[in-house]
RORO-128353 format. One line per 8 residues: number of its first residue (from 0); their letters; for each residue y, z, x of N, C-alpha, C, CB. Coordinates in steps of 0.2 Angstrom, whole numbers, plus 5000, padded with zeros to 4 digits. Atoms other than C-alpha are relative to their C-alpha. Glycine has a CB too. Example, Ala and Ser with C-alpha at 12.3 -4.5 7.8 and 13.67 -1.06 7.14 Angstrom:
% residues 2
0> as> 4994:5000:5004:4978:5039:5062:5006:5000:5004:5000:5006:4995  4994:4999:4996:4995:5036:5068:5005:5003:4996:5002:4993:5002
END
This chain:
% residues 263
0> mpeapekf> 4994:5000:5004:5000:5000:5000:5006:5000:5004:5000:5006:4995  4994:5000:4996:5017:4996:5007:5004:5006:5001:5005:4994:4997  4997:4994:4999:5025:5012:5003:4997:5006:5003:5002:5003:4993  5002:4995:4996:5023:5027:5014:4998:5006:4995:5004:5002:5005  5001:4994:5004:5015:5043:5006:5005:5005:5000:4994:5003:5003  4994:4995:4999:5030:5053:5012:5005:4999:4994:5003:4999:5007  4995:5002:5006:5041:5043:4999:4998:5003:4994:5001:4993:5000  5002:4997:5006:5031:5050:4985:4999:5007:5000:4992:4997:4998
8> ntamaawq> 5000:4993:4999:5029:5067:4992:5007:5003:4999:4998:5002:5007  4993:4998:5000:5048:5069:4994:5003:4999:4993:5004:4997:5006  4997:5001:5007:5052:5063:4976:4996:5004:4995:4999:4992:4999  5004:4997:5005:5040:5075:4968:5004:5004:4994:4996:5006:5004  4996:4997:5005:5054:5085:4959:5003:4995:4995:5005:5004:5004  4997:5005:5005:5062:5069:4952:4995:4997:4996:5004:4995:5004  5005:5002:5003:5045:5063:4947:4998:5004:4994:4994:4998:5004  5002:4996:5006:5040:5078:4937:5006:5001:4995:4999:5008:5003
16> qwqeapwg> 4994:5000:5005:5058:5078:4929:4999:4994:4995:5006:5000:5004  5001:5007:5004:5054:5060:4923:4995:5001:4995:4999:4994:5005  5005:4999:5005:5038:5065:4916:5001:5004:4994:4994:5003:5004  4998:4995:5005:5045:5079:4906:5006:4997:4995:5003:5006:5002  4995:5004:5004:5059:5067:4899:4996:4997:4994:5004:4995:5005  5004:5003:5006:5055:5059:4882:4997:4993:5002:5005:4999:4995  5003:5006:4997:5052:5042:4891:4994:5001:5004:5005:4996:5004  5006:4998:4997:5039:5050:4902:4995:5002:4995:5001:5005:5005
24> rlrytvae> 5005:4998:5005:5031:5059:4888:4997:4994:4996:5003:5005:4995  5002:5006:5004:5030:5043:4878:4995:4996:5004:5005:4995:4997  5004:5004:4996:5022:5034:4893:4993:5003:4999:5002:5000:5007  5007:4997:4999:5007:5046:4894:4997:5001:4993:5000:5007:5003  5003:4999:5006:5005:5049:4875:4998:4994:4997:5006:5003:4995  5002:5006:5002:5004:5031:4871:4994:4997:5003:5006:4995:5000  5006:5002:4996:4992:5027:4885:4994:5004:4998:5002:5002:5007  5006:4996:5002:4981:5041:4880:4997:4998:4993:5002:5008:4999
32> anlarhld> 5002:5002:5006:4981:5035:4862:4996:4993:5000:5005:4999:4995  5003:5007:4999:4976:5017:4868:4993:5001:5003:5005:4996:5005  5007:4999:4997:4962:5024:4878:4995:5003:4995:5001:5004:5007  5004:4997:5005:4956:5035:4864:4997:4995:4995:5003:5004:4996  5003:5005:5004:4953:5019:4854:4993:4998:5002:5004:4995:4999  5006:5003:4997:4939:5014:4866:4995:5005:5002:5002:4996:5006  5005:4995:4997:4932:5030:4873:4995:5002:4996:5003:5006:5002  5006:4998:5004:4922:5035:4858:4995:4995:4999:5003:5001:4994
40> aldggalr> 5005:5005:5000:4913:5019:4859:4995:5000:5006:5003:4993:5000  5004:5000:4994:4906:5023:4876:4995:5006:4999:5004:5002:5007  5006:4995:5001:4889:5033:4877:5001:5006:5004:4993:4997:5001  5000:4994:4995:4887:5050:4884:5004:5006:4999:5001:4998:5007  4996:4994:5001:4900:5062:4877:5005:5001:5005:4996:5006:4999  4996:4998:4995:4908:5069:4892:4999:4994:5005:4999:5006:5003  5000:5006:4996:4913:5054:4903:5002:5001:5007:5004:4995:4997  4998:5000:4993:4915:5051:4922:5006:4995:5001:4995:4999:5004
48> vldlaggd> 4994:5004:5000:4933:5045:4925:5002:5000:5007:5005:5003:4995  4997:5001:4993:4940:5038:4941:5008:4998:4999:4996:4994:5004  4993:5001:5001:4959:5039:4941:5003:4998:5006:5004:5007:4997  4998:5003:4994:4965:5028:4955:5008:5000:5000:4998:4992:5001  4993:4999:4999:4983:5031:4962:5002:5005:4994:5004:4993:5000  4999:4995:5006:4982:5046:4949:5006:5005:5001:4994:5003:4998  4994:4996:4999:4997:5055:4957:4998:5007:4999:5005:4998:4996  5001:4993:5002:4999:5073:4950:4996:5001:4994:5007:5003:5000
56> ggdavrla> 5005:4998:5006:4987:5071:4936:5002:4999:4993:4997:5007:5001  4997:5001:5006:4997:5065:4922:4995:4998:4995:5006:4995:5000  5006:5002:5005:4983:5055:4914:4994:5004:5000:4999:4993:5002  5006:4997:4999:4969:5065:4921:5000:5007:4996:4999:5002:5007  5000:4994:5004:4974:5082:4913:4999:4999:4992:5006:5004:5001  5002:5001:5007:4974:5074:4896:4993:4998:4998:5005:4994:4998  5007:5002:5000:4957:5066:4899:4995:5006:5000:4999:4995:5004  5004:4994:4998:4950:5082:4906:5000:5005:4994:5003:5004:5007
64> arghhvsi> 4999:4996:5007:4957:5091:4890:4995:4998:4995:5007:5000:4998  5005:5003:5005:4946:5080:4880:4993:5001:5002:5001:4992:4999  5007:4998:4998:4931:5086:4890:4997:4995:5005:4995:5000:4994  5003:5004:4995:4929:5072:4903:5001:5002:5007:5004:4992:4999  5000:4998:4993:4926:5074:4921:5004:4994:5004:4993:5001:5004  4996:5005:4997:4940:5065:4931:5001:5002:5008:5007:5001:4997  4998:5000:4992:4942:5061:4950:5006:4997:5001:4994:4997:5004  4993:5003:4999:4960:5058:4955:4999:4998:5007:5006:5006:4999
72> vdyaadml> 4999:5003:4993:4962:5047:4970:5007:4999:5001:4995:4994:5002  4993:5001:4999:4979:5047:4978:5001:5001:5008:5006:5004:4996  5000:4998:4993:4985:5046:4996:5006:5004:5002:5001:4993:5004  4995:4995:4999:5000:5057:4994:4998:5008:4999:5006:4999:4995  5003:4993:5000:4995:5075:4998:5004:5004:4995:5000:5003:5007  4997:4996:5005:5009:5083:4988:4998:4999:4993:5008:4999:5002  5002:5002:5006:5005:5073:4973:4993:5004:4998:4999:4992:5000  5006:4998:5001:4987:5079:4974:5000:5008:4999:4995:4998:5005
80> aaarerat> 4999:4993:5000:4992:5097:4977:5003:5002:4993:5006:5003:5005  4997:4999:5008:5003:5096:4960:4994:4999:4995:5006:4995:4999  5005:5001:5005:4988:5089:4952:4995:5006:4999:4995:4994:5002  5005:4994:5000:4977:5104:4957:5004:5006:4997:4998:5002:5008  4996:4994:5003:4991:5116:4951:4999:4999:4992:5007:5000:5002  5000:5001:5007:4991:5107:4934:4993:5001:4997:5002:4993:4998  5007:4999:5002:4972:5108:4933:4999:5008:4999:4995:4997:5005  5000:4992:5000:4973:5127:4937:5003:5003:4993:5003:5003:5006
88> agglteli> 4996:4997:5006:4986:5130:4924:4997:4998:4993:5007:4997:5000  5003:5002:5006:4976:5121:4911:4993:5002:4999:5001:4992:4999  5007:4998:5001:4960:5129:4914:4995:4994:5001:4999:5004:4994  5004:5006:4999:4953:5112:4920:4997:4999:5007:5004:4994:4997  5002:5001:4993:4948:5115:4938:4993:4998:5001:5001:5006:5003  5007:5002:5000:4929:5112:4934:5000:4992:4998:4996:5004:4995  5000:5007:5003:4934:5095:4926:5004:4995:5005:5002:5000:4993  4996:5005:4996:4946:5088:4939:4999:5001:5007:5007:5002:4998
96> tcvqadvs> 5001:5000:4993:4942:5083:4957:5006:4996:5003:4993:4998:5002  4995:5004:4997:4956:5077:4969:4998:4998:5007:5006:5005:5001  5003:5003:4994:4952:5065:4983:5006:4997:5004:4994:4995:4999  4995:5004:4997:4965:5060:4996:4997:4994:5004:5004:5004:5005  5003:5006:4997:4962:5042:5000:5004:4994:4998:4992:4999:4999  4997:5006:5002:4968:5024:4999:4996:4996:4995:5002:4996:5006  5004:5004:5005:4962:5014:4984:4996:4995:5003:5004:4997:4995  5003:5006:4997:4957:5000:4995:4994:5002:5005:5005:4995:5004
104> tlpadlad> 5005:4997:4996:4946:5011:5006:4997:5006:4997:5002:5001:5007  5003:4994:5003:4937:5023:4994:4994:5003:5004:4998:4998:4993  5005:4997:4997:4925:5035:5001:4993:4998:4996:5000:5008:4999  5006:5003:5003:4907:5030:4998:4997:5003:4994:4994:5000:5006  5003:4997:5006:4902:5043:4986:5004:4999:4994:5001:5008:5001  4996:5003:5005:4916:5036:4975:4999:4993:4999:5008:5002:5001  5001:5007:5001:4914:5018:4978:4994:4998:4997:5001:4997:5006  5006:5001:5003:4896:5019:4973:4998:5004:4994:4995:5000:5005
112> aefdvvlc> 5002:4995:5005:4897:5031:4959:4999:4998:4993:5005:5005:5000  5001:5003:5006:4896:5020:4944:5003:5005:4994:4992:5000:4998  4996:4996:5004:4910:5028:4934:5000:4997:4993:5007:5001:5002  5000:5003:5007:4911:5026:4915:5007:4997:4998:4998:5006:4995  4993:5002:5001:4930:5024:4915:5004:5000:5007:5004:5004:4996  4996:5000:4994:4942:5018:4929:5007:4998:4998:4997:4994:5005  4993:5001:5002:4961:5019:4927:5003:4998:5006:5004:5007:4997  4996:5003:4995:4973:5009:4938:5006:4999:4997:4997:4992:5003
120> hnllqyvd> 4994:5000:5003:4989:5014:4931:5006:5000:5005:5001:5006:4995  4994:5000:4996:5006:5010:4939:4998:4999:5008:5004:5007:4999  5002:5001:4994:4998:5004:4955:5002:4992:5002:4992:5001:5001  4999:5007:4999:5000:4985:4954:5007:4998:5003:4998:4996:4994  4993:5002:4998:5019:4985:4957:5001:5002:5007:5005:5004:4995  4999:4998:4993:5016:4993:4974:4996:4996:5005:4998:5006:5001  5005:5003:4996:5003:4981:4981:5002:4993:5001:4993:5000:4997  4999:5007:4999:5004:4963:4988:4995:4996:4997:5001:4999:5008
128> dvpttlaa> 5005:5004:5002:4988:4957:4983:4996:5003:4994:4994:4999:5006  5003:4997:5007:4984:4960:4964:4993:4998:4999:5003:4996:4995  5007:5001:5001:4967:4951:4963:4995:5004:5004:4998:4993:5001  5004:4996:4996:4960:4960:4978:5000:5008:4998:5003:5000:5008  4999:4993:5002:4967:4977:4972:4995:5001:4993:5007:5002:4999  5004:4999:5007:4959:4974:4954:4993:5000:5002:5002:4994:4996  5008:5001:4998:4942:4969:4962:4998:5007:5003:4999:4994:5005  5002:4994:4997:4942:4985:4972:5000:5006:4995:5004:5002:5006
136> alaplkhg> 5000:4996:5005:4947:4995:4957:4994:5000:4995:5006:4999:4996  5005:5001:5004:4933:4988:4947:4993:5001:5003:5000:4993:4997  5006:4999:4996:4920:4990:4960:4996:5007:4998:5001:5000:5007  5003:4994:5001:4916:5009:4956:4998:5000:4993:5003:5005:5002  5001:5000:5007:4915:5005:4937:4993:4997:4998:5006:4997:4996  5006:5003:5002:4898:5003:4929:5000:4994:4995:4996:5006:4997  4999:5006:5005:4893:4988:4919:5000:5003:4993:4993:4996:5001  4999:4998:5007:4899:4990:4901:5006:5006:5000:4994:5003:4998
144> glfsvmal> 4995:4995:4999:4912:5003:4908:5007:4998:4997:5000:5003:5007  4993:5002:5002:4930:5004:4902:5005:5000:5006:5003:5005:4994  4995:5001:4995:4944:4998:4913:5007:5000:4997:4999:4994:5005  4994:5000:5003:4962:5002:4910:5005:4999:5006:5002:5006:4997  4994:5001:4995:4977:4994:4920:5006:5000:4997:4999:4993:5004  4993:4999:5002:4995:4998:4918:5005:4997:5005:5002:5007:4997  4995:5002:4995:5010:4990:4926:5007:4999:4996:4998:4994:5004  4993:5002:5002:5029:4987:4924:5000:4993:4997:5005:5002:5005
152> nrhsaaln> 5000:5006:5004:5032:4972:4912:5006:4996:5003:5000:5001:4993  4994:5005:4998:5043:4958:4920:5004:4998:4994:4997:4994:5005  4997:5003:5005:5047:4952:4903:5006:5004:4997:4995:4999:4994  4995:4995:5003:5057:4968:4899:5006:5001:5005:4997:5006:4999  4995:4999:4995:5068:4967:4915:5007:4998:4998:4998:4997:5006  4993:5002:5002:5082:4956:4909:5002:5003:4993:4999:4992:4999  4998:4997:5007:5082:4963:4891:5002:5007:5001:4994:5000:4996  4998:4993:4999:5083:4981:4898:5007:5000:5004:4995:5004:5005
160> vavremdp> 4993:5000:4997:5098:4976:4909:5005:4998:4995:5000:4995:5007  4995:5002:5004:5107:4967:4896:5002:5005:4994:4998:4993:4996  4999:4995:5005:5105:4981:4883:5003:5007:5003:4993:5001:4996  4998:4994:4997:5108:4996:4894:5006:5000:5004:4994:5004:5004  4994:5000:4996:5120:4990:4906:5005:4995:4998:4998:4997:5007  4996:5004:5003:5128:4977:4895:5003:4995:5005:5005:5003:4996  4999:5004:4994:5128:4965:4910:4997:4993:4999:4999:5003:5007  5004:5006:5001:5123:4947:4905:4999:4996:5006:5004:4996:4995
168> aaalaalg> 5001:5003:4993:5126:4941:4923:4994:5002:5004:5006:5001:5004  5006:4996:4996:5113:4954:4930:4994:4998:4996:5001:5008:5000  5006:5002:5003:5101:4950:4916:4998:4993:5001:5002:5001:4992  5002:5007:4998:5102:4931:4920:4997:5000:5007:5006:4996:5000  5003:4999:4993:5098:4936:4938:4993:5003:4999:5005:5004:5005  5006:4996:5001:5084:4947:4932:4995:4995:4998:5000:5006:4995  5004:5005:5002:5076:4932:4924:4996:4996:5006:5003:4995:4995  5003:5005:4994:5073:4923:4941:4997:5004:5006:5006:4996:5003
176> tdqyqart> 5004:4997:4995:5065:4937:4951:4995:5005:4997:5005:5004:5004  5005:4995:5002:5050:4948:4950:5001:5007:5004:4993:4998:5001  4998:4994:4996:5058:4962:4961:5004:5004:4996:5003:4998:5007  4997:4995:5004:5064:4978:4955:5001:5006:5004:4996:5002:4993  4999:4994:4996:5071:4994:4964:4999:5006:4995:5008:5000:5003  5001:4994:5004:5064:5010:4956:5004:5005:5003:4992:5002:5001  4995:4994:4998:5076:5025:4956:4996:5006:5002:5004:5001:4994  5004:4993:4999:5063:5039:4955:4998:5000:5007:4995:5001:4995
184> fdaaltlh> 5003:5000:4994:5054:5034:4971:5004:4996:5005:4993:4998:5000  4996:5004:4995:5068:5023:4979:4995:4995:5003:5004:5003:5005  5006:5004:4997:5054:5010:4981:5002:4992:4997:4993:5003:4997  4999:5008:5002:5055:4990:4980:4993:4999:4996:5001:4995:5006  5006:5001:5004:5042:4986:4966:5000:4992:4998:5001:5004:4994  5001:5007:5002:5035:4969:4961:4998:5000:4992:4994:4997:5003  5001:5000:5007:5035:4966:4942:4995:4995:4998:5006:4999:4996  5004:5004:5002:5021:4958:4933:5000:4999:4992:4993:5001:5002
192> taeevipv> 5001:5000:5007:5016:4952:4916:4993:5000:4998:5003:4993:4997  5006:5000:5002:5001:4954:4905:4997:4993:5000:4999:5003:4994  5003:5007:5001:4999:4935:4903:4998:4998:5007:5006:4995:4998  5002:5002:4993:4997:4934:4923:4994:5004:5001:5005:5002:5005  5005:4996:4998:4985:4949:4924:4994:4998:4996:5002:5008:5000  5006:5001:5004:4973:4945:4910:4995:4995:5003:5002:4998:4993  5005:5005:4997:4966:4929:4918:4997:5003:5006:5004:4994:5001  5003:4997:4994:4963:4939:4934:4995:5004:4998:5005:5004:5004
200> lqslgcqd> 5006:4996:5002:4953:4952:4925:4994:4996:4997:5003:5005:4994  5006:5005:5003:4943:4938:4916:4996:4997:5006:5003:4995:4995  5004:5003:4994:4939:4930:4933:4996:5005:5003:5006:4997:5005  5004:4994:4997:4933:4947:4939:4994:5002:4995:5004:5005:5002  5006:4998:5004:4920:4948:4925:5002:5004:4994:4996:5003:5004  4998:4996:5006:4930:4958:4912:5000:4996:4993:5008:5003:5001  5000:5003:5006:4928:4955:4894:5003:5004:4995:4993:4999:4998  4997:4997:5005:4936:4960:4878:5007:5003:5002:4995:5006:4997
208> vrhygirg> 4994:4998:4997:4953:4962:4886:5005:5001:4994:5003:4996:5005  4995:4998:5006:4966:4971:4874:5007:5001:5004:4997:5006:4996  4993:4999:4997:4985:4971:4877:5003:5004:4996:5003:4993:5000  4995:4995:5003:4996:4986:4873:5006:5000:5003:4996:5007:5000  4993:4999:4997:5014:4989:4876:5002:5008:5000:5005:4996:4995  4998:4993:4999:5021:5005:4882:5008:5001:5000:4997:5003:5007  4992:4999:5001:5039:5010:4876:5003:4993:4998:5003:5003:5007  4997:5006:5002:5043:4995:4866:5007:5001:4997:4996:4997:4995
216> fcdyitdd> 4994:4999:5003:5058:5003:4858:5004:5005:5004:4999:5003:4993  4996:4995:4997:5063:5019:4868:5005:4998:5006:4995:5005:5003  4995:5002:4995:5071:5010:4883:5006:4996:4998:4996:4997:5005  4995:5003:5003:5082:5000:4872:5004:5004:4995:4997:4994:4997  4996:4996:5004:5089:5014:4863:5005:5004:5005:4996:5005:4995  4995:4997:4995:5105:5019:4873:5001:5007:5000:5006:4996:5000  4998:4993:5001:5107:5036:4866:4995:5004:5003:5002:5002:4993  5005:4996:4998:5096:5045:4878:5000:5007:4999:5000:5000:5007
224> arkydpay> 5000:4993:5002:5102:5062:4874:4997:5002:4993:5007:5003:5000  5003:4999:5007:5097:5060:4856:4992:5001:5000:5002:4995:4995  5007:5001:4999:5079:5057:4862:4997:5007:5001:4998:4996:5005  5002:4993:4998:5078:5076:4867:4999:5004:4993:5005:5003:5005  5000:4996:5006:5080:5081:4849:4993:5000:4997:5005:4998:4995  5007:5000:5002:5062:5086:4843:4999:4996:4994:4997:5007:4998  5001:5004:5006:5064:5078:4826:5000:4993:5001:5004:5002:4995  4998:5007:4998:5071:5062:4833:4994:4997:5004:5007:4999:5003
232> yaelerle> 5005:5001:4996:5058:5062:4846:4993:4998:4997:4999:5005:5006  5006:5001:5004:5044:5064:4834:4999:4993:4996:4999:5005:4995  4999:5006:5003:5050:5049:4824:4999:4994:5005:5007:4999:4996  5001:5006:4995:5051:5038:4840:4993:5000:5002:5005:5002:5006  5007:5000:4998:5034:5043:4845:4995:4996:4995:4997:5008:5002  5004:5004:5006:5027:5037:4828:5001:4993:5000:5002:5003:4994  4998:5007:4999:5036:5021:4830:4996:4996:5006:5008:4999:5001  5004:5003:4994:5029:5018:4848:4993:4999:4999:5001:5004:5005
240> lattdrap> 5007:5000:5002:5011:5022:4842:4998:4994:4995:4998:5007:4998  5001:5005:5004:5013:5010:4828:5000:4993:5002:5004:5001:4994  4998:5007:4997:5019:4995:4838:4997:4999:5007:5007:4999:5000  5002:5001:4993:5009:4998:4854:4996:4993:5001:4996:5006:5003  5005:5006:5000:4997:4983:4849:5003:4995:4996:4993:5002:4999  4997:5004:5005:5009:4974:4838:5005:4995:5003:5003:5004:4994  4996:5005:4997:5017:4957:4843:5006:5000:4995:4997:4993:5000  4998:5002:4993:5031:4954:4848:5001:5006:5005:5006:4995:5000
248> ymhtaraf> 4997:4994:4997:5035:4972:4853:4995:5001:5007:4999:5007:4995  5004:4999:4994:5020:4973:4866:5002:4996:5005:4993:5000:4999  4998:5005:4995:5027:4958:4875:5006:5002:5003:5000:4993:4998  4994:4998:4997:5044:4966:4878:5000:5007:5002:5006:4998:4994  5000:4993:4998:5039:4984:4881:5001:5001:5007:4993:5002:4998  4998:4999:4993:5044:4992:4897:4994:4999:5005:5004:5007:5001  5006:5001:4996:5026:4992:4903:4995:4997:4995:4998:5006:5003  5006:5002:5003:5010:4984:4898:4994:5004:5002:4999:4993:5000
256> qltatkg> 5006:4997:4999:4993:4992:4897:4994:4995:4998:4999:5007:4996  5005:5004:5002:4977:4982:4897:4993:5004:5001:5000:4994:5005  5006:4996:5000:4960:4989:4893:4995:4994:5000:4998:5005:4994  5005:5005:5000:4944:4979:4896:4993:5003:5002:5001:4995:5005  5007:4998:4999:4925:4980:4897:4997:4997:5006:4995:4999:4994  5003:5004:4994:4916:4976:4914:4994:4997:4998:5000:5005:5006  5007:5003:5001:4902:4964:4913:5000:4996:4994:4995:5005:5000
END
């Protein structure tokens, strides 16, 4: 991965603040709901989940709370330390394992483990070779297992700039680039689209690919302060959950989530 682990370690406070904000909460709530649509169809009750680039466990703690066993892989030590703290606070230490490693070079006990579910959330924007990264992520997943990939949506970039910054010139410029500078981690990201990633998944043997949108409305509502009001947030959450798989909103959402079956 191009970004050094230290960049993620030093931005821990900002990242945790982002997660607690309405837009961060929506990201995890909607992703969990989308996964839940498919998890019950998998055999075995308690599932074995591999969370690649899982950071401080935002997805993992939710899945562990449902009774699943989750292995978090990340190469930032402070992120994993925070994940262990979250697991302890939630009484989930027996269900969450943290492994410091690069996704492209997984330890043998993980690479050959035949997981029921593999998450690859918010990793693609940091890598140079998407097909190779997805192939590596799919390798530990058993035949018939569930794969979930999430990434920032390039289709939303120009719209986000036009609405929030009211800058048509900047929005026009955003149409011609796939590059984006993330504020939280001060990192240069590459934006993708679901339409580009779906054929790659299919070429790697994935079937039944489903396309969801994450935050189809939240990021285009400019009154951020109002989103902290519990009643307003509850209504916004209902709207986001109702439109996560509804066109055209999933195509212009801030991020896209793709689920697929391996094999």
